[in-house]
DODRENMI-366648 format. One record per residue (C-alpha): residue in one letter; x, y, z. Coordinates in nm, 2 decimals, padded with zeros to 4 digits. Example, Ala and Ser with C-alpha at 12.3 -4.5 7.8 and 13.67 -1.06 7.14 Angstrom:
REM DODRENMI-366648
res=a px=01.23 py=-00.45 pz=00.78
res=s px=01.37 py=-00.11 pz=00.71
//
This chain:
REM DODRENMI-366648
res=m px=-05.66 py=-03.49 pz=-01.30
res=p px=-05.71 py=-03.71 pz=-01.59
res=r px=-05.62 py=-04.07 pz=-01.63
res=i px=-05.40 py=-04.19 pz=-01.89
res=l px=-05.37 py=-04.53 pz=-02.02
res=l px=-05.01 py=-04.62 pz=-02.14
res=v px=-04.99 py=-04.90 pz=-02.40
res=d px=-04.61 py=-05.03 pz=-02.46
res=d px=-04.39 py=-05.36 pz=-02.45
res=e px=-04.09 py=-05.17 pz=-02.38
res=p px=-04.04 py=-05.10 pz=-01.99
res=t px=-03.80 py=-04.80 pz=-02.10
res=n px=-04.07 py=-04.62 pz=-02.26
res=l px=-04.32 py=-04.65 pz=-02.04
res=l px=-04.08 py=-04.55 pz=-01.76
res=l px=-04.00 py=-04.20 pz=-02.00
res=l px=-04.39 py=-04.12 pz=-02.06
res=e px=-04.49 py=-04.21 pz=-01.67
res=e px=-04.22 py=-03.94 pz=-01.60
res=l px=-04.32 py=-03.73 pz=-01.84
res=l px=-04.70 py=-03.72 pz=-01.76
res=r px=-04.63 py=-03.71 pz=-01.39
res=i px=-04.45 py=-03.39 pz=-01.40
res=e px=-04.75 py=-03.26 pz=-01.57
res=g px=-04.98 py=-03.37 pz=-01.29
res=y px=-05.15 py=-03.64 pz=-01.53
res=v px=-05.27 py=-04.01 pz=-01.34
res=t px=-05.08 py=-04.30 pz=-01.54
res=q px=-05.16 py=-04.66 pz=-01.58
res=s px=-04.95 py=-04.89 pz=-01.75
res=a px=-04.98 py=-05.20 pz=-01.98
res=s px=-04.73 py=-05.42 pz=-02.11
res=s px=-04.95 py=-05.58 pz=-02.38
res=g px=-05.26 py=-05.56 pz=-02.54
res=t px=-05.46 py=-05.81 pz=-02.35
res=e px=-05.36 py=-05.64 pz=-02.05
res=a px=-05.45 py=-05.32 pz=-02.17
res=l px=-05.80 py=-05.42 pz=-02.24
res=e px=-05.80 py=-05.58 pz=-01.90
res=i px=-05.70 py=-05.25 pz=-01.74
res=a px=-05.97 py=-05.02 pz=-01.96
res=q px=-06.24 py=-05.22 pz=-01.92
res=a px=-06.23 py=-05.22 pz=-01.55
res=t px=-06.14 py=-04.84 pz=-01.51
res=p px=-06.23 py=-04.65 pz=-01.84
res=p px=-05.92 py=-04.41 pz=-01.85
res=d px=-05.99 py=-04.04 pz=-02.01
res=l px=-05.74 py=-04.10 pz=-02.30
res=v px=-05.49 py=-04.39 pz=-02.42
res=l px=-05.12 py=-04.38 pz=-02.57
res=l px=-05.07 py=-04.71 pz=-02.75
res=d px=-04.80 py=-04.87 pz=-02.92
res=v px=-04.82 py=-05.01 pz=-03.24
res=m px=-04.56 py=-05.30 pz=-03.30
res=m px=-04.63 py=-05.57 pz=-02.99
res=p px=-04.66 py=-05.93 pz=-02.95
res=d px=-04.93 py=-06.12 pz=-03.00
res=m px=-05.17 py=-05.82 pz=-03.06
res=d px=-05.04 py=-05.50 pz=-03.20
res=g px=-05.18 py=-05.17 pz=-03.14
res=f px=-05.46 py=-05.17 pz=-03.40
res=e px=-05.61 py=-05.49 pz=-03.28
res=v px=-05.56 py=-05.33 pz=-02.94
res=c px=-05.77 py=-04.99 pz=-03.06
res=q px=-06.06 py=-05.19 pz=-03.22
res=g px=-06.10 py=-05.39 pz=-02.90
res=l px=-06.13 py=-05.08 pz=-02.70
res=r px=-06.39 py=-04.90 pz=-02.95
res=e px=-06.59 py=-05.21 pz=-02.91
res=n px=-06.65 py=-05.13 pz=-02.58
res=e px=-06.92 py=-04.89 pz=-02.57
res=a px=-06.80 py=-04.66 pz=-02.27
res=l px=-06.44 py=-04.63 pz=-02.46
res=q px=-06.61 py=-04.54 pz=-02.78
res=a px=-06.53 py=-04.19 pz=-02.74
res=t px=-06.20 py=-04.19 pz=-02.55
res=p px=-05.91 py=-04.02 pz=-02.72
res=i px=-05.67 py=-04.29 pz=-02.86
res=i px=-05.34 py=-04.17 pz=-02.96
res=f px=-05.09 py=-04.40 pz=-03.15
res=l px=-04.68 py=-04.36 pz=-03.06
res=t px=-04.48 py=-04.58 pz=-03.25
res=a px=-04.14 py=-04.62 pz=-03.45
res=l px=-04.37 py=-04.73 pz=-03.76
res=d px=-04.37 py=-04.44 pz=-03.98
res=n px=-04.53 py=-04.49 pz=-04.35
res=e px=-04.85 py=-04.41 pz=-04.50
res=e px=-05.01 py=-04.76 pz=-04.47
res=a px=-05.00 py=-04.78 pz=-04.08
res=r px=-05.09 py=-04.41 pz=-04.07
res=l px=-05.42 py=-04.48 pz=-04.26
res=k px=-05.51 py=-04.81 pz=-04.08
res=g px=-05.47 py=-04.60 pz=-03.76
res=l px=-05.73 py=-04.36 pz=-03.91
res=e px=-05.95 py=-04.68 pz=-04.03
res=t px=-05.89 py=-04.84 pz=-03.64
res=m px=-06.07 py=-04.47 pz=-03.50
res=g px=-05.74 py=-04.38 pz=-03.36
res=d px=-05.74 py=-04.02 pz=-03.28
res=d px=-05.38 py=-03.95 pz=-03.41
res=y px=-05.06 py=-04.10 pz=-03.50
res=i px=-04.72 py=-03.98 pz=-03.36
res=t px=-04.39 py=-04.13 pz=-03.48
res=k px=-04.08 py=-04.17 pz=-03.25
res=p px=-03.88 py=-04.02 pz=-03.15
res=i px=-04.15 py=-03.81 pz=-02.99
res=n px=-04.13 py=-03.42 pz=-02.90
res=s px=-04.22 py=-03.37 pz=-02.54
res=r px=-04.35 py=-03.04 pz=-02.59
res=l px=-04.61 py=-03.14 pz=-02.88
res=l px=-04.68 py=-03.45 pz=-02.72
res=l px=-04.82 py=-03.26 pz=-02.43
res=a px=-04.99 py=-03.02 pz=-02.62
res=k px=-05.17 py=-03.26 pz=-02.82
res=i px=-05.31 py=-03.47 pz=-02.50
res=k px=-05.43 py=-03.15 pz=-02.35
res=s px=-05.60 py=-03.04 pz=-02.70
res=l px=-05.77 py=-03.40 pz=-02.69
res=l px=-05.90 py=-03.39 pz=-02.31
res=e px=-06.05 py=-03.08 pz=-02.37
res=l px=-06.20 py=-03.16 pz=-02.71
res=n px=-06.35 py=-03.46 pz=-02.55
res=q px=-06.44 py=-03.32 pz=-02.23
res=l px=-06.67 py=-03.04 pz=-02.43
res=r px=-06.80 py=-03.38 pz=-02.64
res=n px=-06.94 py=-03.54 pz=-02.35
res=s px=-07.14 py=-03.25 pz=-02.26
res=k px=-07.53 py=-03.34 pz=-02.29
res=s px=-07.61 py=-03.02 pz=-02.57
res=r px=-07.43 py=-02.80 pz=-02.78
res=l px=-07.72 py=-02.58 pz=-02.67
res=e px=-07.59 py=-02.59 pz=-02.33
res=f px=-07.26 py=-02.43 pz=-02.42
res=s px=-07.18 py=-02.07 pz=-02.31
res=r px=-07.02 py=-01.88 pz=-02.53
res=e px=-06.69 py=-01.89 pz=-02.38
res=n px=-06.72 py=-02.28 pz=-02.40
res=l px=-06.79 py=-02.29 pz=-02.77
res=d px=-06.49 py=-02.00 pz=-02.81
res=k px=-06.25 py=-02.30 pz=-02.63
res=a px=-06.41 py=-02.54 pz=-02.85
res=n px=-06.30 py=-02.35 pz=-03.16
res=a px=-05.99 py=-02.31 pz=-03.03
res=a px=-05.92 py=-02.66 pz=-02.96
res=w px=-06.04 py=-02.78 pz=-03.30
res=q px=-05.76 py=-02.49 pz=-03.43
res=i px=-05.50 py=-02.63 pz=-03.22
res=s px=-05.57 py=-02.99 pz=-03.33
res=e px=-05.57 py=-02.89 pz=-03.70
res=h px=-05.25 py=-02.70 pz=-03.67
res=l px=-05.08 py=-02.99 pz=-03.48
res=s px=-05.21 py=-03.22 pz=-03.75
res=e px=-05.02 py=-03.02 pz=-04.03
res=k px=-04.71 py=-03.03 pz=-03.82
res=f px=-04.71 py=-03.42 pz=-03.85
res=r px=-04.69 py=-03.39 pz=-04.21
res=l px=-04.33 py=-03.27 pz=-04.12
res=f px=-04.23 py=-03.60 pz=-04.05
res=v px=-04.32 py=-03.72 pz=-04.39
res=p px=-04.00 py=-03.58 pz=-04.65
res=e px=-04.15 py=-03.42 pz=-04.91
res=q px=-03.90 py=-03.57 pz=-05.14
res=f px=-04.02 py=-03.90 pz=-05.07
res=l px=-04.36 py=-03.84 pz=-05.17
res=n px=-04.25 py=-03.67 pz=-05.48
res=r px=-04.16 py=-04.00 pz=-05.62
res=i px=-04.35 py=-04.28 pz=-05.48
res=a px=-04.66 py=-04.08 pz=-05.48
res=p px=-04.68 py=-03.84 pz=-05.77
res=q px=-05.04 py=-03.88 pz=-05.83
res=g px=-05.11 py=-03.83 pz=-05.43
res=v px=-05.13 py=-04.08 pz=-05.15
res=d px=-05.34 py=-04.29 pz=-05.32
res=s px=-05.08 py=-04.34 pz=-05.56
res=i px=-04.87 py=-04.53 pz=-05.33
res=q px=-04.80 py=-04.90 pz=-05.44
res=l px=-04.55 py=-05.12 pz=-05.33
res=g px=-04.23 py=-05.12 pz=-05.57
res=n px=-04.28 py=-04.76 pz=-05.66
res=a px=-03.88 py=-04.66 pz=-05.73
res=r px=-03.65 py=-04.44 pz=-05.89
res=e px=-03.29 py=-04.50 pz=-05.90
res=e px=-03.06 py=-04.20 pz=-05.92
res=e px=-02.72 py=-04.07 pz=-05.81
res=l px=-02.72 py=-03.93 pz=-05.44
res=t px=-02.53 py=-03.85 pz=-05.14
res=i px=-02.56 py=-04.02 pz=-04.80
res=l px=-02.46 py=-03.88 pz=-04.47
res=f px=-02.48 py=-04.12 pz=-04.13
res=a px=-02.41 py=-03.93 pz=-03.81
res=d px=-02.40 py=-04.14 pz=-03.48
res=i px=-02.34 py=-04.02 pz=-03.14
res=r px=-02.01 py=-04.16 pz=-02.96
res=s px=-02.10 py=-04.31 pz=-02.61
res=f px=-02.45 py=-04.27 pz=-02.61
res=t px=-02.50 py=-04.57 pz=-02.38
res=a px=-02.25 py=-04.44 pz=-02.12
res=i px=-02.41 py=-04.12 pz=-02.13
res=s px=-02.76 py=-04.22 pz=-02.12
res=e px=-02.68 py=-04.46 pz=-01.82
res=s px=-02.55 py=-04.14 pz=-01.63
res=q px=-02.85 py=-03.97 pz=-01.62
res=p px=-03.24 py=-04.00 pz=-01.52
res=a px=-03.40 py=-04.17 pz=-01.84
res=l px=-03.61 py=-03.86 pz=-01.89
res=d px=-03.35 py=-03.66 pz=-01.90
res=t px=-03.16 py=-03.86 pz=-02.20
res=f px=-03.54 py=-03.86 pz=-02.33
res=r px=-03.51 py=-03.46 pz=-02.35
res=w px=-03.17 py=-03.38 pz=-02.45
res=l px=-03.17 py=-03.65 pz=-02.72
res=n px=-03.52 py=-03.51 pz=-02.89
res=a px=-03.34 py=-03.11 pz=-02.89
res=f px=-03.04 py=-03.30 pz=-03.05
res=f px=-03.24 py=-03.45 pz=-03.34
res=t px=-03.39 py=-03.13 pz=-03.38
res=r px=-03.06 py=-02.93 pz=-03.42
res=m px=-02.95 py=-03.18 pz=-03.64
res=s px=-03.23 py=-03.21 pz=-03.83
res=e px=-03.23 py=-02.80 pz=-03.87
res=a px=-02.88 py=-02.85 pz=-04.00
res=i px=-02.97 py=-03.10 pz=-04.30
res=a px=-03.30 py=-02.94 pz=-04.41
res=q px=-03.14 py=-02.56 pz=-04.41
res=h px=-02.88 py=-02.75 pz=-04.69
res=n px=-03.16 py=-02.91 pz=-04.92
res=g px=-03.14 py=-03.28 pz=-04.73
res=f px=-03.38 py=-03.49 pz=-04.59
res=i px=-03.36 py=-03.74 pz=-04.28
res=d px=-03.44 py=-04.10 pz=-04.44
res=k px=-03.43 py=-04.28 pz=-04.05
res=f px=-03.37 py=-04.21 pz=-03.72
res=l px=-03.19 py=-04.49 pz=-03.60
res=g px=-03.15 py=-04.55 pz=-03.21
res=d px=-02.91 py=-04.29 pz=-03.16
res=a px=-02.78 py=-04.21 pz=-03.51
res=i px=-02.94 py=-04.02 pz=-03.80
res=m px=-02.97 py=-04.10 pz=-04.18
res=a px=-02.99 py=-03.83 pz=-04.46
res=v px=-03.03 py=-03.84 pz=-04.79
res=f px=-02.91 py=-03.51 pz=-05.01
res=d px=-03.05 py=-03.56 pz=-05.42
res=r px=-03.00 py=-03.20 pz=-05.58
res=d px=-02.85 py=-03.25 pz=-05.90
res=d px=-02.49 py=-03.22 pz=-05.93
res=c px=-02.52 py=-03.01 pz=-05.57
res=h px=-02.59 py=-03.34 pz=-05.36
res=a px=-02.21 py=-03.38 pz=-05.25
res=n px=-02.19 py=-03.00 pz=-05.18
res=d px=-02.52 py=-03.01 pz=-04.99
res=a px=-02.42 py=-03.31 pz=-04.77
res=l px=-02.11 py=-03.13 pz=-04.73
res=a px=-02.28 py=-02.82 pz=-04.58
res=a px=-02.49 py=-02.98 pz=-04.37
res=a px=-02.19 py=-03.19 pz=-04.18
res=t px=-02.04 py=-02.83 pz=-04.11
res=a px=-02.34 py=-02.70 pz=-04.04
res=m px=-02.39 py=-02.98 pz=-03.78
res=t px=-02.06 py=-02.94 pz=-03.61
res=h px=-02.16 py=-02.58 pz=-03.55
res=s px=-02.49 py=-02.66 pz=-03.40
res=l px=-02.35 py=-02.94 pz=-03.24
res=q px=-02.10 py=-02.70 pz=-03.03
res=e px=-02.41 py=-02.47 pz=-02.94
res=f px=-02.59 py=-02.75 pz=-02.82
res=n px=-02.31 py=-02.84 pz=-02.58
res=q px=-02.31 py=-02.49 pz=-02.43
res=q px=-02.64 py=-02.54 pz=-02.33
res=r px=-02.60 py=-02.90 pz=-02.21
res=q px=-02.62 py=-02.81 pz=-01.83
res=a px=-02.96 py=-02.76 pz=-01.87
res=y px=-03.03 py=-03.15 pz=-01.96
res=n px=-02.81 py=-03.26 pz=-01.68
res=l px=-02.55 py=-03.36 pz=-01.94
res=t px=-02.20 py=-03.36 pz=-01.76
res=q px=-02.00 py=-03.45 pz=-02.10
res=s px=-02.00 py=-03.30 pz=-02.41
res=v px=-02.16 py=-03.53 pz=-02.70
res=r px=-01.98 py=-03.58 pz=-02.97
res=i px=-02.07 py=-03.72 pz=-03.35
res=g px=-01.89 py=-03.92 pz=-03.65
res=i px=-01.98 py=-03.87 pz=-03.98
res=g px=-01.97 py=-04.06 pz=-04.29
res=i px=-02.07 py=-03.91 pz=-04.61
res=h px=-02.05 py=-04.10 pz=-04.97
res=s px=-02.18 py=-04.07 pz=-05.32
res=g px=-02.33 py=-04.31 pz=-05.58
res=i px=-02.66 py=-04.46 pz=-05.74
res=g px=-02.94 py=-04.56 pz=-05.49
res=v px=-03.28 py=-04.65 pz=-05.53
res=i px=-03.57 py=-04.45 pz=-05.36
res=g px=-03.88 py=-04.64 pz=-05.30
res=t px=-04.13 py=-04.85 pz=-05.10
res=v px=-04.03 py=-05.21 pz=-04.95
res=g px=-04.21 py=-05.43 pz=-04.77
res=s px=-04.50 py=-05.62 pz=-04.90
res=d px=-04.85 py=-05.59 pz=-04.97
res=s px=-04.96 py=-05.59 pz=-04.61
res=r px=-04.73 py=-05.36 pz=-04.47
res=m px=-04.47 py=-05.14 pz=-04.69
res=d px=-04.22 py=-04.86 pz=-04.59
res=s px=-04.04 py=-04.53 pz=-04.78
res=t px=-03.65 py=-04.58 pz=-04.78
res=v px=-03.33 py=-04.58 pz=-04.96
res=i px=-03.15 py=-04.85 pz=-05.08
res=g px=-02.80 py=-04.96 pz=-05.25
res=d px=-02.45 py=-04.94 pz=-05.16
res=v px=-02.42 py=-04.61 pz=-05.13
res=v px=-02.63 py=-04.64 pz=-04.82
res=n px=-02.41 py=-04.94 pz=-04.69
res=t px=-02.08 py=-04.73 pz=-04.78
res=a px=-02.16 py=-04.44 pz=-04.59
res=a px=-02.30 py=-04.64 pz=-04.27
res=r px=-01.93 py=-04.78 pz=-04.29
res=l px=-01.73 py=-04.47 pz=-04.32
res=e px=-01.92 py=-04.34 pz=-03.97
res=e px=-01.82 py=-04.61 pz=-03.82
res=l px=-01.42 py=-04.57 pz=-03.89
res=t px=-01.43 py=-04.25 pz=-03.76
res=k px=-01.37 py=-04.40 pz=-03.48
res=t px=-01.08 py=-04.58 pz=-03.60
res=y px=-00.93 py=-04.25 pz=-03.75
res=h px=-01.05 py=-04.07 pz=-03.44
res=c px=-01.19 py=-03.75 pz=-03.65
res=d px=-01.54 py=-03.63 pz=-03.70
res=i px=-01.60 py=-03.67 pz=-04.07
res=i px=-01.52 py=-03.90 pz=-04.32
res=v px=-01.60 py=-03.87 pz=-04.69
res=s px=-01.53 py=-04.05 pz=-05.01
res=a px=-01.32 py=-04.01 pz=-05.30
res=q px=-01.68 py=-04.06 pz=-05.47
res=a px=-01.82 py=-03.78 pz=-05.30
res=i px=-01.50 py=-03.53 pz=-05.36
res=a px=-01.55 py=-03.58 pz=-05.70
res=h px=-01.88 py=-03.45 pz=-05.70
res=h px=-01.75 py=-03.15 pz=-05.46
res=t px=-01.71 py=-02.82 pz=-05.62
res=a px=-01.47 py=-02.56 pz=-05.48
res=s px=-01.74 py=-02.31 pz=-05.37
res=n px=-01.76 py=-02.50 pz=-05.05
res=a px=-01.49 py=-02.40 pz=-04.80
res=c px=-01.36 py=-02.75 pz=-04.67
res=e px=-01.02 py=-02.91 pz=-04.69
res=f px=-00.99 py=-03.27 pz=-04.75
res=r px=-00.69 py=-03.47 pz=-04.63
res=y px=-00.61 py=-03.80 pz=-04.73
res=l px=-00.67 py=-04.10 pz=-04.50
res=d px=-00.63 py=-04.40 pz=-04.63
res=t px=-00.73 py=-04.67 pz=-04.91
res=i px=-00.91 py=-04.93 pz=-04.74
res=a px=-01.21 py=-05.18 pz=-04.79
res=p px=-01.47 py=-05.09 pz=-04.52
res=r px=-01.59 py=-05.36 pz=-04.37
res=g px=-01.86 py=-05.60 pz=-04.55
res=k px=-01.72 py=-05.48 pz=-04.87
res=q px=-01.41 py=-05.61 pz=-05.13
res=q px=-01.37 py=-05.29 pz=-05.35
res=a px=-01.10 py=-05.09 pz=-05.16
res=l px=-01.17 py=-04.70 pz=-05.16
res=k px=-01.00 py=-04.39 pz=-05.10
res=i px=-01.12 py=-04.18 pz=-04.79
res=y px=-01.05 py=-03.90 pz=-04.66
res=q px=-01.09 py=-03.65 pz=-04.33
res=v px=-01.27 py=-03.32 pz=-04.36
res=a px=-01.20 py=-02.98 pz=-04.21
res=f px=-01.37 py=-02.68 pz=-04.27
res=d px=-01.24 py=-02.31 pz=-04.24
//
């Protein structure tokens, strides 16, 4: 079976990948640093490398360059697996001759399909001559290329179109540090309750699977109501709604869709060895935010910043204090129209943690 080298400074990530690939029959070797990875690869060249980017001492791009300098490893497929999700990092991955770039949280089915495709392609490329290919092998090569192209297109779904329209209106080459637009938005924060306790009660691979299935459901609910995900924050989601005069309605509609989807997920939780139902808290706030690029000339990211973001996060935290699923601010309600079938029950007037100005908060109930 093919030998795959795993490179990541986080032991938990290595364990998850080892378990996932072992089940599929692959042989794995693990390295917790770039230096160790280069030593292993030079001693026993792998068939494929899964490579983290953000590591101390030597980052993934430097490791990739080191691998490519070895003649025996110049054609070895290298897939970056990283939480670093911005265009500059993706371009740097291509410049260092990486074969693909996948952002976390990782869709395990997609990752396994990409590994299989790249291994098959590399096997075909290593044949002595294209003239020696039989028609069957040529068909297989074409099919593999088609799969690769299809998967590459899928990865574009991880870059919200709403971001690109603002920070790169003339295309990716037009992205610059500081490209930004200020506008009125509604921010939604959602967080999983008791995630640590749940993850400690089951094997890491089961947690890996159900968390990705959960994120997929929540992402679909958000996208169906004209929102987009700015970040996955561990076991939390930050979503942005930006339609003119409709952003609060969209966020509230997404929140109810998320709660309904969560109910369906919990009905199927046995498939992920979940012994208890998953619960979430949601905070929603409307206000002025800035959508743009932040960072430095050498490293930047697309994001939304402003008080509207901080307040929505605090409202999500308050769902634990007030023992409710969804808390919405008076500012968001002011932008809400009666077309949404939901009711608001006054909870309190409070200054959330870290803020001086008090605001009225409401519990949300949907028909």
